[in-house]
C-alpha positions as CSV (number, residue, x, y, z in Angstrom):
1,M,-21.6,-20.1,6.7
2,F,-23.8,-17.0,6.8
3,F,-24.4,-17.4,10.5
4,L,-20.7,-17.8,11.3
5,V,-19.6,-14.9,9.2
6,K,-22.3,-12.4,10.0
7,V,-22.9,-13.1,13.7
8,V,-20.3,-15.2,15.5
9,I,-17.2,-13.7,13.9
10,T,-18.5,-10.1,13.4
11,Y,-19.9,-9.7,16.9
12,L,-17.5,-12.0,18.8
13,D,-15.7,-9.1,20.5
14,D,-19.0,-7.6,21.7
15,F,-20.0,-10.4,23.9
16,L,-16.7,-12.0,25.0
17,G,-15.9,-11.5,28.6
18,K,-19.3,-10.0,29.4
19,G,-20.4,-12.9,31.6
20,L,-23.6,-13.4,29.6
21,G,-25.8,-16.3,30.5
22,F,-26.8,-19.2,28.2
23,W,-30.3,-17.8,27.9
24,T,-29.1,-14.4,26.7
25,L,-26.6,-15.8,24.2
26,G,-29.2,-18.3,23.1
27,K,-31.7,-15.6,22.3
28,L,-29.1,-13.5,20.5
29,F,-28.0,-16.4,18.3
30,F,-31.6,-17.4,17.6
31,Y,-32.6,-13.9,16.5
32,A,-29.5,-13.7,14.3
33,W,-30.1,-17.1,12.8
34,V,-33.8,-16.2,12.0
35,A,-32.7,-12.8,10.6
36,I,-30.4,-14.4,7.9
37,I,-33.0,-16.8,6.6
38,P,-34.2,-14.5,3.8
39,E,-30.6,-14.1,2.6
40,C,-30.1,-17.9,2.5
41,I,-33.3,-18.8,0.7
42,P,-32.1,-17.7,-2.8
43,L,-29.0,-19.8,-2.4
44,A,-31.0,-22.7,-1.1
45,V,-33.4,-22.6,-4.1
46,L,-30.4,-22.4,-6.5
47,L,-28.6,-25.3,-4.9
48,A,-31.7,-27.4,-4.5
49,S,-32.8,-27.0,-8.1
50,I,-29.4,-27.9,-9.4
51,M,-29.1,-30.9,-7.2
52,T,-32.7,-32.1,-8.0
53,M,-32.5,-31.8,-11.8
54,G,-28.9,-32.9,-11.8
55,G,-29.9,-36.0,-9.9
56,F,-32.8,-36.7,-12.4
57,A,-30.4,-36.3,-15.3
58,E,-27.6,-38.4,-13.8
59,N,-29.9,-41.3,-13.1
60,Y,-31.5,-41.1,-16.5
61,E,-34.9,-40.3,-15.0
62,L,-35.0,-37.0,-16.9
63,A,-34.4,-38.9,-20.2
64,A,-37.1,-41.4,-19.3
65,M,-39.6,-38.6,-18.7
66,K,-38.7,-36.8,-21.9
67,S,-38.9,-40.1,-23.9
68,S,-42.5,-40.5,-22.6
69,G,-43.5,-37.2,-24.2
70,L,-43.0,-34.8,-21.3
71,S,-41.2,-31.5,-22.1
72,L,-38.8,-29.9,-19.7
73,Y,-41.4,-27.2,-18.9
74,R,-44.0,-29.8,-17.9
75,I,-41.4,-31.6,-15.8
76,I,-40.4,-28.5,-13.8
77,K,-43.9,-27.1,-13.5
78,P,-44.6,-28.7,-10.0
79,L,-41.2,-27.4,-8.8
80,F,-42.0,-24.0,-10.1
81,Y,-45.3,-24.0,-8.1
82,C,-43.3,-24.9,-5.0
83,V,-40.8,-22.1,-5.6
84,V,-43.6,-19.6,-6.1
85,L,-45.2,-20.7,-2.8
86,L,-41.8,-20.4,-1.2
87,A,-41.4,-16.8,-2.6
88,V,-44.8,-15.8,-1.2
89,L,-43.9,-17.2,2.2
90,T,-40.6,-15.4,2.0
91,F,-42.5,-12.1,1.4
92,V,-44.8,-12.8,4.4
93,F,-41.7,-13.5,6.5
94,N,-39.9,-10.4,5.4
95,N,-42.9,-8.1,5.8
96,F,-44.4,-9.4,9.0
97,I,-42.0,-11.6,11.0
98,L,-38.6,-10.2,10.2
99,P,-39.2,-6.6,11.5
100,G,-40.0,-7.9,15.0
101,V,-37.1,-10.3,15.0
102,M,-34.7,-7.5,13.9
103,L,-36.1,-5.2,16.5
104,R,-35.4,-7.6,19.3
105,S,-32.1,-8.6,17.9
106,Q,-30.7,-5.1,17.5
107,S,-31.9,-4.0,20.9
108,L,-30.4,-7.0,22.6
109,L,-27.1,-6.6,20.7
110,W,-27.0,-2.9,21.8
111,D,-27.5,-3.8,25.4
112,I,-24.8,-6.4,25.2
113,R,-22.4,-3.9,23.7
114,Q,-23.1,-1.4,26.5
115,A,-22.6,-3.9,29.3
116,K,-19.2,-3.9,31.0
117,P,-16.9,-6.9,31.0
118,V,-17.0,-9.1,34.1
119,M,-14.5,-8.3,36.8
120,N,-11.1,-9.7,36.4
121,I,-9.0,-8.4,39.3
122,K,-5.4,-9.5,38.9
123,E,-2.7,-9.5,41.6
124,G,-0.6,-6.4,42.0
125,I,-2.5,-4.3,39.4
126,F,-5.0,-1.6,40.1
127,Y,-8.5,-2.3,38.8
128,N,-10.4,0.8,37.7
129,K,-13.4,-0.6,35.9
130,I,-15.7,-0.2,38.9
131,D,-17.2,3.3,39.0
132,D,-15.9,5.5,41.8
133,Y,-13.5,2.8,43.0
134,S,-9.9,1.8,42.4
135,M,-8.6,-1.2,44.1
136,R,-5.5,-3.4,44.2
137,V,-5.1,-6.9,45.6
138,G,-1.6,-7.9,46.4
139,K,-2.3,-11.7,46.4
140,K,-5.4,-13.8,45.8
141,G,-6.0,-17.2,47.4
142,K,-6.5,-20.4,45.5
143,D,-10.1,-20.6,46.7
144,G,-10.9,-17.4,44.7
145,V,-12.2,-15.7,47.8
146,S,-9.3,-14.9,50.1
147,I,-7.2,-11.8,49.4
148,A,-4.2,-10.1,51.0
149,N,-2.5,-6.7,51.0
150,V,-5.6,-4.9,49.9
151,L,-5.7,-1.2,48.9
152,I,-9.0,0.6,48.0
153,Y,-9.5,4.2,46.9
154,D,-13.0,5.4,47.4
155,H,-14.1,8.2,45.1
156,T,-17.9,8.1,45.8
157,D,-17.9,11.7,47.1
158,R,-16.6,12.9,43.8
159,V,-14.1,15.3,45.5
160,G,-10.9,13.5,44.7
161,N,-8.9,10.8,46.4
162,N,-10.1,11.6,49.9
163,K,-10.9,8.1,51.2
164,Q,-8.3,5.3,51.4
165,L,-8.5,1.8,52.9
166,Y,-5.6,-0.5,53.6
167,A,-5.9,-4.1,55.0
168,D,-3.6,-7.0,55.5
169,S,-6.2,-9.7,54.5
170,G,-9.8,-10.2,53.7
171,E,-12.4,-11.9,51.5
172,M,-14.2,-10.9,48.3
173,R,-17.5,-12.3,47.4
174,M,-20.5,-11.5,45.2
175,S,-23.9,-11.0,46.8
176,A,-26.7,-13.5,46.1
177,D,-28.3,-11.2,43.5
178,T,-24.9,-10.3,42.0
179,N,-25.7,-6.6,42.5
180,Y,-22.9,-6.0,45.0
181,L,-19.3,-7.0,45.5
182,I,-18.9,-7.6,49.2
183,V,-15.3,-7.0,50.4
184,K,-14.6,-8.0,54.0
185,L,-11.4,-6.5,55.2
186,R,-9.4,-7.5,58.3
187,N,-6.6,-5.7,60.3
188,G,-6.4,-2.4,58.4
189,N,-6.8,1.3,58.4
190,R,-9.3,3.7,56.9
191,Y,-8.1,7.3,56.2
192,E,-10.5,10.1,55.2
193,Q,-9.9,13.8,54.5
194,I,-13.1,15.7,55.2
195,V,-13.6,18.5,52.6
196,P,-15.2,21.7,54.1
197,E,-18.6,22.8,53.0
198,L,-19.2,25.8,50.8
199,G,-19.3,29.1,52.8
200,K,-17.3,27.7,55.7
201,P,-13.6,28.4,56.5
202,D,-11.2,26.3,54.5
203,T,-10.3,23.9,57.3
204,K,-9.6,20.3,56.3
205,A,-10.1,17.7,59.0
206,F,-8.5,14.3,58.8
207,S,-9.8,11.1,60.3
208,Q,-8.2,7.7,60.8
209,L,-10.0,4.5,61.7
210,N,-8.1,1.3,62.8
211,F,-10.3,-1.8,62.4
212,K,-10.1,-5.5,62.9
213,E,-12.9,-6.1,60.5
214,L,-14.7,-3.9,58.0
215,V,-17.2,-4.7,55.3
216,V,-17.4,-2.6,52.1
217,N,-20.3,-3.1,49.7
218,I,-19.5,-2.0,46.1
219,E,-22.5,-1.6,43.8
220,L,-22.1,-3.6,40.5
221,T,-25.3,-2.7,38.7
222,D,-23.3,-1.3,35.7
223,F,-21.9,-4.8,35.1
224,K,-25.3,-6.4,34.7
225,L,-27.1,-6.5,31.4
226,K,-29.7,-3.7,31.3
227,R,-32.5,-4.0,28.7
228,T,-33.4,-0.8,26.8
229,D,-36.9,0.0,25.6
230,E,-37.3,-1.7,22.2
231,D,-39.4,1.2,20.8
232,A,-36.2,3.3,20.7
233,F,-34.9,1.1,17.9
234,G,-38.0,1.0,15.7
235,H,-37.0,3.9,13.5
236,H,-34.9,1.8,11.1
237,H,-36.4,0.3,7.9
238,E,-35.3,-3.2,8.9
239,M,-37.8,-3.0,11.8
240,M,-40.7,-1.9,9.7
241,N,-43.1,-3.5,7.2
242,M,-43.7,-2.1,3.7
243,W,-46.6,0.1,4.7
244,Q,-44.7,1.6,7.6
245,I,-41.7,2.3,5.3
246,S,-44.0,4.0,2.8
247,H,-45.4,6.2,5.6
248,E,-41.9,7.1,6.7
249,E,-41.0,8.0,3.1
250,D,-44.0,10.3,2.8
251,T,-43.1,11.9,6.2
252,L,-39.6,12.6,5.1
253,E,-40.8,14.0,1.7
254,K,-43.1,16.4,3.6
255,K,-40.3,17.3,5.9
256,I,-38.0,18.2,3.0
257,N,-40.7,20.2,1.3
258,R,-41.3,22.2,4.5
259,R,-37.6,23.0,4.8
260,Y,-37.5,24.4,1.3
261,E,-40.8,26.2,1.7
262,G,-39.4,27.9,4.8
263,L,-36.3,28.8,2.9
264,D,-38.4,30.3,0.1
265,N,-40.4,32.3,2.5
266,Q,-37.3,33.5,4.2
267,A,-35.8,34.6,0.9
268,Q,-39.0,36.4,-0.3
269,T,-40.0,38.3,2.9
270,Y,-37.2,38.5,5.4
271,F,-35.0,41.0,3.5
272,F,-37.9,43.4,2.9
273,Y,-39.2,43.1,6.4
274,R,-35.9,43.8,8.0
275,T,-35.1,46.7,5.7
276,S,-38.6,48.2,6.3
277,L,-38.0,48.1,10.1
278,F,-34.5,49.5,9.7
279,I,-35.3,52.6,7.7
280,K,-38.8,53.2,9.2
281,K,-40.5,53.0,5.8
282,P,-43.3,50.5,5.2
283,I,-43.1,48.2,2.3
284,R,-46.0,46.4,0.7
285,Q,-45.6,43.2,-1.3
286,P,-45.0,42.7,-4.1
287,V,-42.5,45.4,-4.9
288,N,-40.1,46.2,-7.7
289,I,-36.6,46.1,-6.2
290,R,-35.2,48.7,-8.6
291,K,-38.0,51.2,-7.9
292,F,-37.7,50.5,-4.2
293,Y,-34.0,51.5,-4.1
294,N,-34.6,54.5,-6.3
295,S,-37.1,55.8,-3.8
296,L,-34.6,55.8,-0.9
297,S,-32.4,58.7,0.1
298,T,-28.6,58.3,0.2
299,P,-28.4,57.6,4.0
300,Q,-31.3,55.2,3.7
301,F,-29.7,53.5,0.7
302,N,-26.4,53.1,2.6
303,M,-28.2,51.7,5.6
304,A,-30.2,49.3,3.4
305,I,-27.0,48.0,1.7
306,E,-25.3,47.5,5.1
307,N,-28.4,45.8,6.4
308,A,-28.6,43.6,3.3
309,L,-25.0,42.5,3.8
310,N,-25.7,41.5,7.4
311,I,-28.8,39.6,6.3
312,A,-26.9,37.9,3.5
313,R,-24.3,36.6,6.0
314,S,-26.9,35.2,8.4
315,S,-29.0,33.9,5.5
316,S,-25.9,32.0,4.1
317,G,-25.6,30.1,7.4
318,F,-29.4,29.4,7.3
319,I,-29.2,28.1,3.8
320,D,-26.3,25.8,4.6
321,S,-28.2,24.4,7.6
322,V,-31.3,23.8,5.4
323,N,-29.2,22.1,2.8
324,D,-27.4,19.9,5.3
325,G,-30.6,18.9,7.0
326,S,-32.2,18.1,3.6
327,K,-29.3,16.0,2.6
328,V,-29.6,13.9,5.7
329,D,-33.4,13.5,5.1
330,E,-32.7,12.6,1.5
331,V,-30.2,9.8,2.5
332,N,-32.8,8.5,5.1
333,K,-35.5,8.5,2.4
334,M,-33.1,6.7,0.1
335,E,-32.5,4.0,2.7
336,F,-36.2,3.5,3.3
337,A,-36.8,3.2,-0.4
338,I,-34.1,0.6,-0.6
339,G,-35.5,-1.3,2.3
340,W,-38.9,-1.3,0.6
341,H,-37.6,-2.8,-2.6
342,E,-35.4,-5.2,-0.6
343,K,-38.4,-7.0,0.9
344,L,-39.7,-7.8,-2.6
345,N,-36.4,-8.3,-4.3
346,V,-35.6,-11.6,-2.4
347,C,-38.9,-13.1,-3.4
348,F,-38.3,-12.6,-7.2
349,A,-34.7,-13.7,-6.7
350,C,-35.9,-17.1,-5.7
351,I,-37.9,-17.5,-8.9
352,I,-35.2,-16.3,-11.3
353,L,-32.4,-18.3,-9.6
354,F,-34.7,-21.4,-9.8
355,F,-34.7,-20.9,-13.6
356,V,-30.9,-20.7,-13.5
357,G,-30.4,-23.8,-11.3
358,A,-33.0,-26.2,-12.8
359,P,-31.7,-25.9,-16.4
360,L,-28.1,-26.1,-15.2
361,G,-28.8,-29.3,-13.3
362,A,-30.4,-30.8,-16.4
363,I,-27.5,-29.8,-18.6
364,I,-24.5,-30.8,-16.4
365,R,-26.3,-34.0,-15.4
366,K,-24.6,-34.2,-12.0
367,G,-26.4,-34.5,-8.6
368,G,-25.2,-34.7,-5.0
369,L,-22.9,-32.3,-3.2
370,G,-20.0,-32.1,-5.7
371,L,-20.1,-30.1,-8.9
372,P,-23.6,-28.7,-8.2
373,V,-22.4,-27.0,-5.0
374,V,-19.5,-25.4,-6.8
375,I,-21.7,-24.1,-9.6
376,A,-24.4,-22.9,-7.2
377,V,-21.9,-21.0,-5.0
378,F,-20.3,-19.4,-8.1
379,F,-23.7,-18.1,-9.4
380,F,-24.8,-17.0,-5.9
381,L,-21.6,-15.2,-5.3
382,A,-22.0,-13.3,-8.6
383,Y,-25.6,-12.4,-7.5
384,F,-24.4,-11.4,-4.0
385,I,-21.6,-9.2,-5.4
386,F,-23.9,-7.5,-7.9
387,S,-26.5,-6.9,-5.2
388,G,-24.0,-5.4,-2.8
389,A,-22.3,-3.2,-5.4
390,F,-25.6,-1.8,-6.9
391,K,-27.1,-1.3,-3.5
392,D,-24.1,0.8,-2.5
393,L,-24.5,2.9,-5.6
394,A,-28.2,3.3,-4.8
395,V,-27.3,4.5,-1.3
396,E,-24.8,7.0,-2.6
397,G,-27.5,8.3,-5.0
398,V,-25.7,7.2,-8.2
399,L,-28.6,5.0,-9.1
400,S,-32.3,5.3,-8.2
401,P,-33.3,2.8,-5.4
402,W,-35.6,0.7,-7.6
403,F,-33.0,0.4,-10.4
404,G,-30.1,-0.3,-8.1
405,M,-32.1,-3.1,-6.2
406,W,-33.5,-4.7,-9.3
407,L,-30.6,-4.5,-11.7
408,P,-29.0,-7.7,-10.5
409,L,-32.2,-9.6,-11.3
410,F,-32.3,-7.8,-14.7
411,I,-28.8,-9.2,-15.3
412,F,-29.8,-12.8,-14.3
413,L,-33.1,-12.8,-16.1
414,P,-31.7,-13.3,-19.7
415,I,-29.2,-15.8,-18.3
416,S,-32.1,-17.9,-16.9
417,I,-34.1,-17.6,-20.2
418,F,-31.0,-18.7,-22.1
419,L,-30.2,-21.7,-19.9
420,T,-33.9,-22.8,-19.8
421,Y,-34.0,-22.7,-23.6
422,K,-30.8,-24.7,-23.9
423,A,-32.0,-27.3,-21.5
424,A,-35.4,-27.6,-23.2
425,T,-33.7,-28.1,-26.6
426,D,-31.2,-30.7,-25.2
427,S,-28.3,-28.5,-26.2
428,A,-24.9,-29.7,-25.2
429,L,-24.0,-26.4,-23.5
430,F,-21.0,-27.8,-21.5
431,D,-19.9,-30.4,-24.1
432,L,-16.5,-29.3,-25.3
433,D,-16.7,-31.5,-28.4
434,A,-19.8,-29.6,-29.5
435,Y,-17.8,-26.4,-29.6
436,L,-14.7,-28.0,-31.2
437,Q,-16.7,-29.8,-33.9
438,P,-16.9,-26.8,-36.4
439,F,-13.1,-26.2,-36.1
440,K,-12.5,-29.9,-36.7
441,K,-14.6,-29.8,-39.8
442,L,-12.8,-26.7,-41.0
443,F,-9.3,-28.2,-40.6
444,S,-10.3,-31.5,-42.1
445,S,-11.7,-29.8,-45.3
446,R,-8.5,-27.8,-45.6
447,R,-6.4,-30.9,-45.3
448,I,-8.4,-32.6,-48.1
449,K,-7.9,-29.7,-50.4
450,Q,-4.2,-29.6,-49.6
451,D,-3.9,-33.3,-50.4
452,L,-5.7,-32.8,-53.7
453,N,-3.4,-30.0,-54.7
454,N,-0.3,-32.1,-54.0
455,N,-1.4,-34.9,-56.4
456,N,-0.6,-34.9,-60.1
457,P,-3.2,-33.7,-62.7
458,T,-4.0,-37.3,-64.0
459,E,-4.5,-38.6,-60.5
460,Q,-6.5,-35.5,-59.7
461,K,-8.8,-36.0,-62.7
462,S,-9.3,-39.7,-61.8
463,I,-10.1,-38.7,-58.3
464,I,-12.6,-36.1,-59.6
């Protein structure tokens, strides 16, 4: 489900019609499949724990173990150890394997998006997807090679529509290395208008060539998949481990501090320096502004005010640029912090969701792929929605990164404790009669009192 939604459906338009080979598509799907494993592990733990404990309870194996003196905590202890081991392996995968997979996946996806679609030249329609060429084929043969009524505009000189080729028939094939489109034309004409060189008289010559056979080689390198250097994509937090992310956070923090230090120095020294040069009067720092202005003559004071206004206008733009750059750095720093917590968050989600699923399985007493799947999907969707919503709030700066990433687990932690306690005490959590029993007792006691009040006093005394 995750693979279909996040990869096949989301990026379907990016690789359709690109003529990609099986090896390229296979690598893309493999990288995408590996990249979604951490997101699927919490759901797998939740579903597996519900199915396992539900199967035990449904087949009365859980009751047999409890009757032999084993508590629920003792029963689920081996499963808990397995989940802890799975959480550790998930952390290792997120921190050391997933960055490399994401790097290769995103670079390959980028190259696929930049590749041009394969040629699809239709009859009677100009095809302009080939750089510097525009061609029209009047009719195509059934063999896929023969063509007739061919018109080609050659713009390789980049001076306009100065070369034209017409032919009655011909053939169109790809070269063995697929780097060129070989068009063999028969019985046609080639027209060329020669553009004069710079510095020479504006005389335009015109040439015409009648041919029985002419071969045109059109380069198709833009239609082939070109691989980009993977190092160009390594700046995102998904392509880094936790130590690299921490280093990037420190770098961004220092960059932000340098911006504001430069702004502070600009504000403290620039005005006095410019004013000192303008009025030819040296100024030594620190200086009292009021005394400084009182020491100026009237012309100097007016010039200083005018100069201050000019400096204020330029400084306003400088301050805006510093603030804009700092905001961008703050957002990047926030994203790196979220990526750092995200690598740990999934590991603890496995443990907490296990303590949600295992007690639920023991309580509902159903195994298999029926009711457990419905309950697991419901809880996981709730966790998934909370995670996405609080993550967006953290990215927008409403919540701090650590609080926004860990808040969903803080919500599910008391739920897991409550369900584990109910399962350990054999509480009928989903038994409707257990919740209706107090109301039944209340209504039955009221009915008895009403019956006693309707009886006569002698009968009431005898009853008493």
